[in-house]
Structure formats: structure tokens, C-alpha cells
BALUMNU-655443 format. One record per residue: x, y, z of N, C-alpha, C in turn; residue in three letters. Coordinates in pm, whole numbers, always signed. Each point is the difference from the previous one (the first is absolute). Layout:
N
     n_xx     n_yy     n_zz    ca_xx    ca_yy    ca_zz     c_xx     c_yy     c_zz   residuo
        X        Y        Z        X        Y        Z        X        Y        Z       ALA
...
// end
This chain:
387
     n_xx     n_yy     n_zz    ca_xx    ca_yy    ca_zz     c_xx     c_yy     c_zz   residuo
    -5753    +2304    +1293       -1     -102     -127      -37      +53     -130       MET
      +89      -15      -98      -51      +46     -113     -117      -56      -74       ILE
      -81      +62      -93     -140      -40      -41       +2     -123      -75       LYS
     +106      -10      -70      -14     -118     -113      +40     -139     +107       ASN
     +106      +65      +78      +34     -160      +56     -125      -29     +112       HIS
      -75      +83      +81     -115      -55      +58     -114      -66      -83       SER
       -7      +70     -136      -88      -79     -106      +36     -136      -18       PHE
     +132      -19      -16      +59     -129      -41      -21     -101     +111       LEU
      +20      +31     +145       +9      -70     +117     -147      -42       +6       GLU
     -122      +87      -46     -138      -42      +26      -38      -94     -103       ASN
      +87       -4     -104      -46      -89     -122      +93     -133      -23       ASN
      +67      -55     +112      +81      -96       -9      -56     -126      -37       GLN
     -125      -17      +52      -61     -127       -8      -27      -32     -151       SER
      -33     +147      -69      -26      -27     -152     +126       -7      -85       GLN
      +84      +60      +64     +150      -11      -90      +57     -140      +10       ILE
      -12      -73     +107      +34     -145      +17      -69      -80     -104       LYS
     -145      +22      +25      -66      -96      -92      +10      +26     -163       ALA
      +35     +114       -8      +50      +30     -163     +126      -67      -47       GLU
      +86       +2     +116     +127      -27      -33      +13     -158      -11       LEU
      -91      -64      +81       -3     -162       -8      -55      -27     -115       LEU
     -104      +79      -27      -77      -26     -151     +101       +0      -93       LYS
      +85     +106      -18      +61      +27      -93     +143     -111      -22       LEU
      +29      -39     +123     +110      -84       -5      -33     -153      -34       THR
     -115      -27      +24      -74     -131       -9      -42       +4     -179       GLN
      -11      +82      -53      -21       +1     -139     +148      +11      -59       VAL
      +52     -128      -27     +135      -25      -33      +34      +39     -141       GLU
     +107      +38       -6      +32      +82     -153     +139      -18      -50       SER
      +25     -124      -12     +155      -40      -53      +28      +98     -142       PRO
     +119      +17      -21      +14      +92      -92       +2      -66     -136       SER
      +16     -125      -28      -49      -62     -136     -100      -61      -11       ASN
     -120      +24     +116     -129      -44      -25     -101     +100      -27       ASP
       +2      +18     -144      -86     +136      -31     -149       -6      +42       LEU
      -65     -127      +16     -126       -9      +27      -34      +57     +141       ARG
     +127      -56      +80       +2      +44     +140      +35     +155      +24       ALA
      +81      +47      -67      +13     +132      +10     -125      +92      -60       THR
      -68      -36      -88     -122      +65      -45     -100       +3     +126       HIS
      -20     -130      +71      -90      -12      +98      +48      +94     +127       THR
     +123       -4      +13      +42     +124     +108       -7     +126      -36       CYS
       -2      +24     -116       +7     +147      -66     -163      +41      +42       ALA
      -83      -85      -45     -155      +24      +29      -28      +35     +154       ASN
      +58      -74      +53       -7      +15     +159      +49     +159      +43       VAL
     +110       +6      -72      +40     +129      +50      -72     +119      -50       LEU
      -68      -15      -92      -96     +107      -56      -96       -6      +54       LYS
      -47      -93      +77     -115       -9      +81      +25      +75     +151       ASP
     +132      -26      +37      +18      +71     +109      +10     +131       -5       LEU
      +83      +33     -119       +8     +150      -29     -119      +71      -17       PHE
      -97      -39      -77     -127      +68      -33      -90       +6     +112       GLN
       +6      -98      +81      -83       +3     +152      +37     +120      +53       GLU
     +106      +51      +14      +52     +119      +48      -20     +141      -54       LYS
      +54       -5     -109      -31     +136      -84      -88      +21      -93       PHE
      -59     -112      -30     -132      +15     -104      +61      +69     -128       GLN
      -63     +119      -35      +51      +70     -143     +101      +64      +28       GLU
      +72      +18     +106     +102     +118      +20      +91      -20     -108       MET
      +60     -121      -39     +107      -38      -78      -44      -29     -135       PHE
     +105      +43      -69       -1      -66     -144      +54     -113      -39       THR
      -47     -127      -37      +67     -127       -8      +34      -31     -160       LEU
     +150      -26      +13      +49      -43     -113      +35     -142       -1       THR
      -50     -105      -82      +67     -141       +6      +93      -15     -112       GLU
     +122      -25      +36     +106      -51      -84       +0     -132      -38       HIS
      -39      -72      -97       +4     -143      -15      +97      -28     -106       ASN
     +129      -36      +28     +122      -22      -91      +34     -146       +4       VAL
      -22      -57     -128      +35     -151      -12     -105      -76     +102       ASP
     -114      +35      +11      -85      -67      +87      +27      +26     +150       GLY
      +81      +87      +36      +56      +12     +134      -80     +130      +65       ARG
      -66       +8     +116      -77     +148      +19     +107      +61     +110       PRO
      -10     +125      -30      +27     +101      +83      -89     +109       +0       HIS
       -9      +61     +129     -115      +81      +33      +44     +163      +31       ILE
      -56      +73      -57      +29     +175      +50     -109      +63      +33       GLN
       +3      +62     +114      -88      +99      +73      +41     +143      +13       TYR
      -64     +101      -45      +75     +128       +8     -111     +112      +45       GLU
      +26     +103      +58      -82     +110       +1      +96     +119      -81       ILE
      -87      +46     -106      +73      +93      -76      -43     +143      +48       ILE
     +134      +65      +67      -21     +133      +51     +127      +64      -14       ASP
      +13     +111      -84     +120      +46      -53      +52      +96     +134       SER
      -91      +44      +91      +43      +81     +113      +77      -42     +117       THR
       -9     -129       -5      +63      -89     +124     +123     -103      -53       LYS
      +96      -23     +103      +77      -85      -47      -26     -137      -33       PRO
      +60      -41      -83      -50     -133      -86     +103     -126      +92       ARG
      -69      -69      +80     +119     -101      +50      -63     -148      -49       ILE
      +85      -92      -67      -15     -135      -44      +18      -62     +137       LEU
     -105      -82      +20      +11     -123      +72      +10     -133      -62       PHE
     +142      -76       -4      +25      -82      -73       +7     -130      +68       LEU
      -70     -104      -46      -10     -147      +79      -15     -107      -96       SER
      +42     -106      +28      -33     -136      -95      -79      -87      +91       HIS
     -103      -69      -50      -73     -106      +79      +44     -130      -72       PHE
      +84      -40      -87      +48     -148      -18      +74      -39      +99       ASP
      +45     -127      +39      +64      -53      +92      +93     -113      -74       THR
     +104      -57      +92      +59      -88      -41      -73     -162      +21       VAL
      -77       -6      +71      -59     -126      +54     -104      -61     -113       TRP
      +17     -127      -23      -99      -65      -64     -126      -12      +81       LYS
     -128      -18      -56     -124      -34      +78       +6     -106     +105       ILE
      -42       +9     +122       -5      -84      +85     +136      -35      +82       GLY
     +100      +59      -34     +146      -17      +45      +18      +53     +140       GLU
      -88     +115      +40      +37      +36     +138     -144      +45      +56       LEU
      -40      -18     +125     -128      +30      +59       -8     +135      +51       GLU
     -110      +63      +11       -8     +131      +76      -51      -35     +136       VAL
      +96      +70      +97      -29      -71     +130      +21     +155      +80       ILE
      -81       +9     +116      +10     +107      +80      +82      -60     +126       GLU
      +97      +80      +43      +50      -82     +124      +75     +116     +109       GLN
     -105      +65     +101      +37      +93      +65       -2     +129      -87       GLY
      +93      +75      -16       +7     +141      -61      +62      -18     -135       ASP
      +13     -121      -45      +50      -27     -131     -112      -83      -74       ARG
       -5      +46     -123      -36      -89     -129      +85      -59      -91       ILE
      -39     -111      -28      +95      -90      -78      -88      -29     -133       TYR
      +71      +13      -85      -59      -51     -165      +80      +41     -103       GLY
      -40      -50     -139      +64      +34     -102      -10     +147      -40       PRO
     +100      +57      -11      +11     +138      -57      -38      +97      +92       GLY
      -30      -31     +138      -65      +79      +92      +95     +124      +18       VAL
     +156      -46      +37     +107      +98       +5      +67      +79     -116       PHE
      -15      -75     -110      +43      +23     -118      -94       -8     -117       ASP
     -134      +63      -20      +10     +138      +64     -137      +48      +34       MET
     -108      -87       +7     -135      +26       -1      -29     +103     +122       LYS
      +72      -10     +132      -37      +83     +100      +21     +155      -23       ALA
     +137       +8      -58      +41     +135      -44     -103      +44     -107       GLY
      -52      -88      -78      -57      +68     -130     -164      +49      +94       LEU
      -47     -101      +75     -119      +39      +61      +16     +111      +94       LEU
     +116      +31      +50      +30     +109      +85       -7     +125      -50       SER
      +42       -2     -149       -7     +138      -80     -161      +50      -32       SER
      -78      -95      -19     -148      +24       +7      -58      +51     +116       ILE
      +37      -58     +104      -27      +52     +133      +27     +144      +32       TRP
     +156      +16      -44      +41     +142      +58      -79      +88      -94       ALA
      -14       -6      -99      -89     +103      -76     -164       -2      +28       ILE
      -28     -119      +43     -118       -4      +46      -33      +65     +142       TYR
      +77       +1      +70      +18      +52     +116      -15     +152       +4       SER
      +98      +57      -88       +0     +136      -40     -150      +50      -55       LEU
      -59      -59      -79     -131      +35      -66      -98       -2     +115       THR
       -3      -65     +121      -90      -16      +93      +48     +135     +118       GLN
     +113      +29       +3      +49      +71     +128      +46     +157      -36       THR
      +35      +25     -167      +28     +122      -25     -104      +47     -102       GLU
      -11     +153      +12     -135      +64      -86      +58      -24     -159       ASN
     +118      -27      -39      +20      -37     -126     +130      -40      -17       GLU
      +24     -120     -115     +102      -75      +25     +149      +93      -33       LEU
      +99       +9      +70     +122      +87      -31      +64      -35     -128       PRO
      -18      -91      -39      +68      -69     -159      -90      -30      -80       ILE
      +51      -36     -129      -72      -55     -115      +58     -149       -4       SER
      -53      -85      +67      +72     -161       -8      -10      -60     -111       PRO
      +69      -96      -20       +1      -84     -121      +54     -124      +56       VAL
      -98      -92      -23      +53     -168      +30      +22      -57     -119       PHE
      +97     -116      +12      +55      -77     -106       -6     -127      +53       LEU
      -72     -107      -40      +13     -133      +74      +42      -79     -126       PHE
     +131      -78      +16      +45      -85     -100      -10     -134      +17       THR
      +25      -87      -69      -20     -147       +2     +126      -89      -38       SER
     +111      +82      -59     +131     -102      -44     +128      +68      +95       ASP
      -24      +62     +103     +123      +56      +61     +110     -121      +29       GLU
      -74     -104      +69      +83     -125      +40      +92      -69     -131       GLU
      -41      +19     -119      +44      -62     -110      +73     +109      -82       ILE
      +67     +128      +38      +59      +95      -64      -97     +112      -67       GLY
     -114       -5      +16      -77     +115      -45      +10      +54     -129       SER
      +15     -139      -71       +5      +24     -169     -119      +62      -75       LEU
     -131       -6      +57      -87      +49      -71      -67     +131      +62       THR
      +40      +23     +133      -26     +128      +79      +77     +111       +2       SER
     +138      -41      -28     +107     +133      -21      -33      +97      -80       ARG
      -43      -30     -125      -24     +136      -85     -128      +77      +66       PRO
      -87      -58      +74     -103      +75      +47      +33      +75     +142       ILE
     +102      -89      +81      +41      +49     +117      +76     +156      -52       ILE
      +72      +10      -94     +110      +88      -25      -98     +116      -43       GLU
     -118      -24     -108      -61      +88      -47      -97      +68     +122       ASP
      -55      -58      +90      -80      +64      +80      +90      +81      +94       VAL
      +99      -72      +31     +103      +83     +113      +52     +124      -60       ALA
       -1       +2     -143      +49     +136      -54     -106     +113      +36       LYS
     -133      -33      +22      -84     +107       +7      -21      +24     +155       SER
      +85      -63      +65      -19      +33     +156     +138      +86      +77       CYS
      -57      +40     +116     +111      +83      +57     +106     -113     +108       ASP
      -83      -84      +30      +81     -100      +89      -50     -129      -15       ALA
      +41      -91      +41      -15     -157      +19      +28      -54     +130       VAL
      -84      -55      +71      -25      -69     +112       +2     -138      -43       PHE
     +100      -81      +25       +1     -138      -17      -48      -77     +116       ILE
     -133      -91      -24      -36      -56     +124      +57     -130      +60       MET
     +123      -50      -64      +62     -102      +41      +14       -2     +166       GLU
      +32     -120      +40      +24      +12     +143     +149      +44      +52       PRO
       +5      +64     +112     +112      +46      +67     +100     -109       +1       PRO
     +135      +30      +36      +92      -86      +16      -30     -125     +119       GLU
       -9     -114      -27      -62      -81      +83      +56      -18     +159       ALA
     +110      +35      +10      +86       -7     +130      -26     +125      +86       ASN
      +38     +110      -66      -27     +127      +60     -121      +93      -27       SER
      -88      -36      -98     -103      +89      -44      +32     +115      -48       ASN
     +135       -2      -59      +41     +138      -50      -65      +24     -153       ALA
      -20     +111      -15      -37      +37     -155     +128      -23      -72       LEU
      -39      -25     -144     +117      -42      -97      +16     +154     -118       LYS
     +119      +50      +50      +51     +118      -59      +87      -34     -112       THR
      +43     -123      -14      +71      -47     -104      +10     -169      -33       GLU
      -29      -34     -120      +11     -102      -40     +102      -41     -125       ARG
      +26     -109      +16     +116      -36     -128      -81      -41     -119       LYS
      +76      +20     -105      -57      -46     -142      +20     -146      -52       GLY
      -66      -47      -65      +13     -131      -16      +22      -20     -187       VAL
      +88     -109       +5       +6      -56     -138       +1     -146       +8       GLY
      -49      -70      -99      -22     -150      -28      +72      -27     -101       ILE
      +64     -104      -23      +85      -44     -115       -6     -143       +0       PHE
       +7      -58     -138       +1     -143      -10     +121      -11      -96       HIS
     +109      -98      +38     +122      -32     -102      +10     -143      -18       VAL
       -5      -37     -130       +3     -133      -61     +131      -21      -98       SER
      +60     -115      +55     +124      -54      -96      -24      -88      -65       ALA
      +41      -16     -111      -19     -125      -83     +162      -36      -54       LYS
       +5     -130      +42     +138      -42      -58      -19     -160      -67       GLY
      +84      -87       -3       +4     -108      -78       +5     -125      +94       VAL
     -107     -100      -40       +3     -100      +78      +97     -111      -28       SER
      +50     -106      +61      +91      -97      -40      -27     -113     +101       ALA
      +55     -114      -32       +0     -110     +102     +122      +43      +89       HIS
      -37       +2     +131     +107      +37     +115     +118      -83       -4       ALA
      -23     -124      -23      +89     -133       +9     +112      +25     -141       GLY
      -91      -26     -100      +76      -37     -125      +73     +130      -74       ASN
     -118      +99      +12      +30     +115      -82       +4     +124      +65       HIS
      +66      +15     +115      -24     +107      +87      +60     +103      -37       HIS
     +132       -8      -86      +55     +115      -59      -92      +88     -139       GLU
      -97      -81      -41      -80      +55      -83     -128     +104      +34       ASP
       +3       -1     +140     -144      +68      +63      +77     +142      +29       GLY
     -122      +82       -7      +40     +126      +69     -117      +24     +119       VAL
      +50      -18     +103      -66      +12     +153      -53     +135      +18       ASN
     -132       -5      -16     -101     +130      +15       +7      +52     +179       ALA
      +14     -115      +46      -17      +10     +166     +116      +87      +40       ILE
     +112      -66      -44     +130      +72      +22      +17     +109      -19       LEU
      -37      +47     -110      -17     +153      -73      -69      +89     +114       GLU
     -151      -71      +14     -100      +76      +88      +73       +1     +149       MET
      +85      -66      +40      +37       -8     +134      +89     +140      +12       ALA
      +73      +31     -106     +120     +105       -2     -100     +137       -6       LYS
     -110      -20      -86     -104     +132      +14      -56      +16     +136       ILE
      -15     -108      +66      -89      +30     +100     +125      +48     +123       VAL
     +112      -33      -24     +105     +100     +100       +7     +127      -43       GLN
      -21      +31     -142      +18     +127      -33     -119      +91      +44       LYS
     -116      -58      -12     -117      +79      +63       -9      +27     +129       LEU
      +56      -90      +68       +4       +8     +158      +87     +104      +58       GLU
      +91       +5      -98     +103     +105      +77      -36     +116      -62       SER
     -107      +34      -68      -29     +137       +0      -75      +69     +115       LEU
      -30      -94     +116      -72      +30     +103      +95     +112      +82       THR
      -73     +125      +39      +86     +100      +77      -78      +42     +114       ASP
       +1      -43     +123      -68      +21     +115      -15     +171      +21       TYR
     +146      +27       -8      +23     +156      +27     -113      +90      -67       GLU
       -2      -21     -142      -89      +71      -71     -132      -47      -38       CYS
      -42     -122      +88     -145      -50       -9      -11      -94     -123       GLY
      +90      -22      -60      -31     -104     -122      +13     -134      +43       THR
      -97      -85      -44       -5     -136      +27      -30      -86     -152       THR
      +94      -97      -21      -29      -79     -100      -26     -156      +21       VAL
     -123      -37       +3       +2     -148      +45      -32      -98     -123       ASN
      +54     -111      +10      -27     -105     -117      -90      -66      +80       VAL
     -127      +10      -18      -95     -104      +80      -41     -134      -31       GLY
      +10      -18     -144      -35     -138      -32     +140      -55     -139       THR
      -16     -128       -6     +106      -42      -91      -25     -153      -35       ILE
       +9       -8     -124      -58     -119      -47      +97      -15     -143       ARG
      +35     -160      +12      +80      -17     -134      +29     -180       -5       GLY
      +16      -35     -132      +46     -129      -10     -116      -99       -5       GLY
      +28     -115       -5     -103     -108      -31      +43     -110      +89       SER
      +88      -97      -37      +79     -101     +103     +131       -2      +20       VAL
      +61      -78      +95     +136      +35      +41     +109      -27     -104       THR
      -56     -121      -87     +104      -38     -106      -10      +62     -117       ASN
      -57     +134      -24       -3      +71     -108      +55     +156      +34       VAL
      +92      +37      -86      +50     +131      +25     -138      +93      -37       VAL
      -43     +102     +109     -119      +72      -16      +37     +115     -119       PRO
     -106       +3      -83      -19      +91     -101      -71     +130      +43       ASP
      -74      -20     +103      -91     +118      +30      +15      +27     +144       THR
       -4     +141      +61      -27      +53     +114      -50     +130      -13       ALA
      -71      +26     +123      -73     +107       -7      -13      +46     +178       GLU
      -11     +164      +13      -20      +49     +133      -81      +95      -31       ILE
      -67      +49     +126      -98     +108      +21      +80      +88     +112       ASP
       -2     +121      -29      +64      +97      +92      -72     +116      +25       VAL
      +22      +40     +126      -64     +109      +75      +87     +125       +6       ASP
      -20     +120      -41      +92      +98      +38      -90      +86      +76       LEU
      +71      +89     +108      -53     +124     +105     +111      +97       -1       ARG
      -68     +114       -6     +113     +122      -19      -92     +104      +61       PHE
      +66     +115      +38      -23      +90      +93      -19     +161     -118       LYS
      +44       -7      -84       -4     +120      -78      -14      -40     -167       THR
      -67      +97      -80      -39      -50     -127     +138      -18      -90       ALA
     +101      +89      +45     +147       -6      -84      +41     -152      +47       ASP
       +1       -8     +114      +56     -172      +33      -60     -106      -75       GLU
     -135       -6       +0      -90      -83      -72      +14      -17     -153       GLY
      +55     +116      -66      +39       +9     -118     +132      -51      -11       ASP
     +100      +12      +69     +140      -40       -6       -4     -141      -10       ARG
      -76      -90     +109       +1     -131      +19      -60      -66     -105       ILE
      -95      +65      -60      -86      -58     -113      +83      -23     -125       LYS
     +102     +121      -20      +74       -2     -112     +111     -120      +20       THR
      +42       -8     +135     +127     -120      +40      -97     -129      -56       VAL
     -102      -25      +68      -93     -133      -40      -15      -14     -129       ILE
      -30      +98      -83      -46      -26     -164     +120       +0      -63       GLU
     +116      +42      +35     +125      -21      -69      +74     -132      +46       THR
      -60      -79      +71      +99     -119      +53      +45      -83     -145       LEU
     +120      -52      +12      +27      -86     -112      +67     -125      +55       THR
      -24     -119      -82      +70     -121      +63     +155      -10      -30       PRO
      +42      -44      +99     +149      -49      -12       +1      -94     -120       GLU
      -29      -92      -21       -4     -131     -102      -77      +75     -123       ASP
      +39      +56     -101      -68      +56      -98      -65      -94      -74       LYS
      -25     -137      +37      -98      -99      -80     -108       -7      +71       ARG
      -19      +83      +99     -139      +10      +84      -74     +101      -69       ILE
     -138      -13       -3     -100      +84      -37      -59      +50     +124       GLU
      +15     +142       +8      -69      +64     +118     -103      +84      -10       LEU
     -122      -32      +68     -109      +92      -43      -35      +69     +138       ARG
      -26     +131      +16      -28      +73     +101     -133      +71      -23       ILE
      -94      -41      +98     -142      +86       +3      -17      +53     +105       GLU
     -110     +105       +7      -33      +66     +126      +26     +153       -9       GLY
      -61      +68     +104      +33     +146       +4      -24      +45     +147       ASP
       +4     +134      +18       -6      +66     +123     -149      +10       -1       LEU
      -61      -81     +117     -152       +3      +25      -69     +113      +84       ASN
      +80      +40      +67      -49     +126      +98     +130     +109      +28       ARG
      -24     +107      -43      +94     +117      +65      +11       -2     +121       PRO
      +86      +63      +81      +20      +27     +133      -94     +116      +45       PRO
      -44      -15     +122      -80      +84      +69     +140      +78      +79       LEU
      +32     +105      -35     +115      +83      +65      -48      +98      +97       GLU
     +101      +18     +108      -26      +87     +136      +23     +133      -67       ARG
      -76      +67      -92      +11     +125      -32      -63     +111      +82       ASN
       +9     +131      -41      -46     +133      +78     -186      -20      -15       ASN
      -25      -53     -113     -142      +21      -26      -90     -123      +80       ALA
      +64     -118      +14      -33     -103      +70      +14      +25     +146       ASN
      +97      +81      +65      +41      +33     +146     -116      +81      +13       GLN
      -44      +85      -76      -76      +93      +49     -151      -40      +53       SER
      -35     -123      -79     -123      -81      +34       +9      -66     +141       LEU
     +119      -38      +31      +27      -69     +120      +16     +113     +101       TYR
      +55     +136       -5      -31      +98      +79     -160      +24      +44       THR
      -80      -13      -87     -124      +47      +40      -59     -144      +56       ILE
      +44     -119      -30      -57      -99      +90      +49      +27     +133       ALA
     +122      +26      +21      +52      +48     +150     -104      +69      +66       GLU
      -23     +117      -69      -98     +106      +78     -126      -51      +16       LYS
      -43      -85      -88     -144      -74      +15       +6      -96     +105       ALA
     +120      -64      +25       -9     -113     +105       -1      +67     +128       SER
      +74     +121      +22       -7      +68     +122     -133       +5      +54       GLN
      -92      +28      -96     -169      +27      +49      -53     -112      +56       ARG
      +48     -125      -80      -48     -114      -13      +46      -67     +150       VAL
     +109      +42      +29      +65      -43     +125      +82     -145      -29       GLY
      +71      -18     -135      +76      -83      -13     +143      +28      -29       ILE
     +107      -67       +8     +117      +27      -29      +51      -78     -155       LYS
      +51      +85      -74      +33      -61     -135     +147      -13      -14       LEU
      +43     -100      -70     +146      -33      -67      -31      +15     -149       GLN
     +125       +9      -43      +28      -28     -166     +107     -125      -17       ALA
      -37      -63     -108     +103      -97       +8       +7      -23     -157       THR
     +120      -91      -52      +32      -25     -132       -4     -167      -29       SER
      -86      -43     -102      -27     -122       +6      +46      -54     -177       VAL
      +26     -120      +13      +36      -58     -128      -90      -40     -100       GLY
     -142      -46      +51     -112      -32     -122      -34     +120      -35       GLY
      -72       +6     -135      -42      +76      -71     -163      +14      +19       GLY
      -46     +112      -35     -142      +14      -10      -43      +88     -102       SER
     -150      +34      -24      -22      +83     -124      +26     +135      +47       ASP
      +49      +52     +105      +65     +123      +38     +117      +25      -80       GLY
      +62      -88      -10     +129      +10      -90      -14      +66     -123       ASN
     -106      -35      -60      -61      +48     -139      -31     +157      +11       PHE
      -61      +11     +122      -77     +152      -22     +133      +99      +58       THR
      +85      -50     +105     +119      +98      +54      +87       -1     -137       SER
      +18      -83      -87     +117       +4      -91      -42      +93     -128       SER
     -137      +42      -14      -35     +101      -78      -34     +159      +52       ILE
      +28      +12     +119      +16     +103      +64     -130      +62      +82       GLY
      -74     -124      +34     -103      +73      +79      +38      -58     +134       VAL
      -34     +102     +110      +59      -35     +142      -94     -105      +42       PRO
      +81     -106      +60      -59     -133      +48      +64      -42     +146       THR
     -118      -44      +61      +42      -41     +129      -75     -174      +25       LEU
      +99      -82      +39      -57     -144       -4       -2      -36     +155       ASP
      -69     -119      +22      -33      -64     +119     -114      +57     +116       GLY
     -109      +77      -90      -88      +63      +87     -117      -84      +46       LEU
       +8     -143      -37      -77      -99      +43      -13      -46     +134       GLY
      -32     -107      +47      -29      -50     +128     +115      -89      +62       ILE
      +63      +28     +122      +96      -93      +34      -31     -157      +37       PRO
      +94      -57      -29      -11     -154      +23     +128      -80      -37       GLY
      -30     -108      -55     +127      -88      -36      -25     -105      -91       ASP
     +106      -63      -40      -19     -111     -101      -24      +18     -142       GLY
      +43     +127      -51      -19      -10     -168      +85      -98      -76       PRO
     -117      -81      -70      +38     -118      -91      +26     -101      +97       HIS
      -67       -4     +127      +53     -123      +82     -132      -52      +51       ALA
       +1     -118      +62     -116      -89      +43      -55      +76      +98       ARG
      +81      +74      +91      -60      +71     +127      -54     +148      -23       HIS
      -17      +30     -147      -51     +117      -17     -105      +69      +75       GLU
      +15     +108      +58     -102      +48      +89       -2     +160      +23       ASN
      -82      +63      +54      -14     +139      +23      -34      +27     +173       ILE
      +43     +115      +34      -31      +38     +139     -132      +94      -28       ARG
     -111      -81      +35     -143      +93      -26       +2     +110     +128       PHE
      +51      -31     +107      +19      +97     +106      +52     +144      -59       ASP
      +82      -10      -77      +70     +133      -82      -42      +41     -110       MET
     -130      -58      -28      -60      +48     -121      -53     +152       -8       PHE
      -65      +39     +107      -68     +118      +29      +93      +94       -8       VAL
     +129       -4      +87     +111      +81      -11      +64      +51     -132       ASP
      +26     -111      -66      +70      +13     -138      -95      +47      -91       ARG
     -129      -20       +1      -95      +47      -94      -31     +121      +48       CYS
      +16      +57     +108      -12     +147      +28     +120      +84      -33       SER
     +109      -74       +5     +104      +68      -37       -6      +24     -148       LEU
      -26      -75     -113      -47      +40     -145      -67     +104      -16       VAL
     -135       -4      +89      -93     +140       -8      +40      +98      +48       ALA
      +99       +5     +108      +55     +126      +58      +96      +62      -94       GLU
      +85      -94      -93     +108      +31     -106      -69      +57     -106       MET
     -134      -20      -28      -73      +85     -105      -31     +135      +46       CYS
      -50       +4     +129      -21     +141      +63     +124     +110       +2       LEU
     +113      -81      +55     +137      +62      -14      +35      +43     -153       GLN
       +6     -114      -64      +25      +16     -150      -46     +158      -64       TYR
     -157      +30      +41      -65     +108      -55      +37     +107      +47       SER
      +13      -16     +151      +58     +130      +71     +119      +39      -67       LEU
      +81      -75      -18     +139      +41      -46      +20      +35     -128       GLU
     -113      -37      -80      -19      +61     -132      -49     +147       +9       LYS
      -80      +31      +72      -65     +100       +8      +72     +102      +54       GLU
     +104      -23      +84     +112      +77      +55     +115      +44      -97       ARG
      +23      -87      -91      +75      +13     -117      -60      +80      -96       ARG
     -136       -4      -27      -52     +115      -88      -19     +136      +56       ILE
      -26       +9     +135       +1     +136      +59     +160      +42       +1       VAL
      +88      -50      +27     +149      +26       -3      +37      +49     -139       THR
      -26      -84     -101      +42      +41     -133      -74     +135      -62       GLU
// end
């Protein structure tokens, strides 16, 4: 049995207690007080293990907390462990429940278990190796679920200083596969302004905004191309007032997903240049690409190869998959830093009321991350010797 795995097995009770505590400290994205409370709990958990080993940087942006810990050592590979601690659940909406091998609760799968496992992976190495094989950097953010608007510049700035990024999001729910490809995301709002009129007496004087928007919806939905991985979804529509008035307003919200940066730019241009068929309609288009894609390139694939080698020592079989949802790994990959996603703890129910993790798989997956650090360091040493 590998040393870090044995250490983690012997500390499962403490790991579970910390996971329950972290999950019970609820942290909805839009509740700043709650996110600060959770940030303080995180700092306590971290510092209990590492004392003064790491340098702490607290990023407070618009009142929102993001936490960075790092060991500065230019002689070792610098690896970023990227996690978020905000959740989609309002306080009190879900209970924290243990049921057999599973733990249920708000954000336990997405992604507090993965966040905690990154801490324990490095902690296990400090307790079982003569020295850390890497120079670890931890970044814990609090706005991923609402678009990472305040954390994105921090994420990209920190990632540029790193050799690789391990995204501690959960693996794919059905297969437990790591995520080597994620689609990019665009969010748009389209509104139409027409002319209202009495639907019975002066129908001909009206300009129907809903009619025009219906045509636009068809144009947008026709952009979906499953073969190239592009989907355009009109998710909401609103308009009009009462049935006997020609509606002068209509609006829609649009979700765009795409596999390549070029495809995202192409569809964005199509959306931004939409024009009404009825020239009396005033059309307003707002929004942008929110996340670039995490593409399956050679740099990212090299990290998956490292994960495969590490998994053989742990005794687990890995798979890779492509998913439609975005993560902060989309940002780090798009700026050219090798990125591997889905390194958290298996479970089910992301953004669903049955959200849960398989605690019986925590040790194996946590050990995988520790072994990846060892493997990464070993391969970097080999490259240096070869060069």
C-alpha cells in the first residue's frame, strides 16, 4: 500500500468530521456574510494542518472573499489546486445527511468534498514524504456558481505563474470520469420594442413584438449543431400585457454552448448581428461569452496521462469524458496552462436536491491527487535530465 493512501485511511474519521463541518457551514453565492463565514472555517481547517508553511493572501473584491495559499519555491513544479466554496443552495434548503457510504448536503458534491480532498492530498504528502515534491498553490473562490465575475482575473493571474492546474470539481456523475473537455458558455439577453394598439379596434396600428421575437427564437434555435457540439437554447421568454392589446414588448434569455473558441466567436457574431424582419421593431442585444472552452489539447492530455500513471499505483481505473457545463478550468486552459478537471470526489446530483458524494471513495481519489503530484515531479525531473 502506498504511504499517503495508508495515512489517509487512518484519518478517515477526521476527514469526515471536517467535510460535515464544511458542508454544514452553508455558503450560497449571493450571501456575502455566509461566504465570509465559510471562508473563515476554511482558513481554520487549513492552518490547523499546515501552521506557517504557507503564505496567505486574502482577495476581497466587492466584499467577496477569495483565499490563496502558496509555498514559494522556484526549484519545484508550481501546481495550482483550484476550487470554489460557494453553492447554488439557499441557507436551510437542504439538510446534511449521512446515509450508508454517502453524504448528502448543499455543495458537498459541487464541490466542498473536492476542495477538502486537495488539502488532505498535500497534507498526506507532508506526513509521508521527506519533502513536498511540488510547490503547491491553493485558490478557493466564492463566486463560481454565478459566473466567476470577481474571481476570474485572480484565477488567470495566479494560473499564469503555475506549471499546471488541478481542478477539484467532481468527476462526471455517472462514470466518475475525469473531464478533459468542457464546452464554453455564452449568455445573451434579447429584447424587442414594438408599438401597442387595441387588438380589436386598431390592430393594424400595432407592431407585435412577440411575433418578431418568435421569428428570432427560430433563428437562434436553428444555430444548434450537434455534430460540432454547438447548442443554442432560448431558456426564457416574456412579453405583452393582456390579450386584447397588441404587445409592444418581448424579451428572451439565451444560453450558448460551444466546443472551440472559433465556434464561440462565430455564433456570438451571428447573435449580435440579428436584425428584425419588421423594421419598425427596435431590437436590443446584450450579453457576451462567459467562459471559453476547455479544449482537449496536447498540454491538457499530458496531465491526463500523468493521472493514468498515478491511478495504476492507487489501483483505480480512470476514464476521460467531455461535458457541456463550464468550470473555472475553462479560464486556465484558455490562457495556455495545462489543466485537468474532475479530480474531486465521486457522487451524484450536481445542482439537484439529492446532491451527494461517495465517502467510501474519498481516500482513493484523494490519494490519486497526491500520487499525481509525485508523478508530475518525477516526469519534470526526467525532462530536465533529457534536455
